[in-house]
N, C-alpha and C positions, 0 to 999 in steps of 0.2 A: 847795491840794491836800494832802490828808492823806496820810500814808504809807500805802502799800498793805498791808493786813493779810494779803494772800495771799503776800507776799514771804516766802520760807522763812527767810532770814537777815536779821534786823533791820538788821544793818550794811549790807546791800546793798539797802535800801529804794529807794535812788536809781535802781536799774536799771529800775524800773517807771514812772518819771516820763517823761512824753511831751514831746517837743520841741514847743513851741507856735507855732513860726513858721519861715519860710524853707524852703529846699529839703528839710530833714529833718523838716518838720512831720508829726506823727503817729507818728514813730518813737520808741521808748523809748530812754532813754540807754543801757541795757544792750545794745541792738542796734547802736549806733553803732560804727564803727571807732575804735580807740583814738586815732588822730591827730585825728579829727574831734571827739571828746570833749575832747581836750586844747585844741583851738581854742576851743570853747565855754567851757571852764574858764578859759582865759587871757584871754578877751576880753569875756565877757558881764557886763554890769552892769545891774541893774534901773533903769528910768528913772521919774522922777516924772511923773504925769499928773494934772492938776488938783490939784496940791499933795500928792499921795500916791502911794505905790508899791503896786501890786496885790499881794495876798497870794500869788497864783499866781506872780508874778515873783520874790518873795522865796523861795518854796519851790523854784523852779527853781534859783536861785543856791545855796541850801543843798544841793540834790541835787548840783550841780556841785562844790561844796566837798567833799562826802563822796566823790564819785567821784575827785577829785584826791588825797584822802588814801589811798584804796584803791590807786590806781596810783602814789602817791608822786610826782605831778607836781611839777616845779620850774620856776620862771621863770629866765631868764638871770641875774637879779640874785641868786638864791639860791645 
């Protein structure tokens, strides 16, 4: 998933990334409540399938990392 060129602020590219699974499937990360976004950020890990990780899964993780930086999310260990 490439970064969305329509995103006004390149730092906020992650807001246009769509959740690819679960109850929030089809929702952009920018539309999620902050606590739900935190849950994805804290718990989502791309998984290998047939020996590799899909590019879209890696992009979703990168988007979550950028969202976490934006909101300054911290784990209990931080």
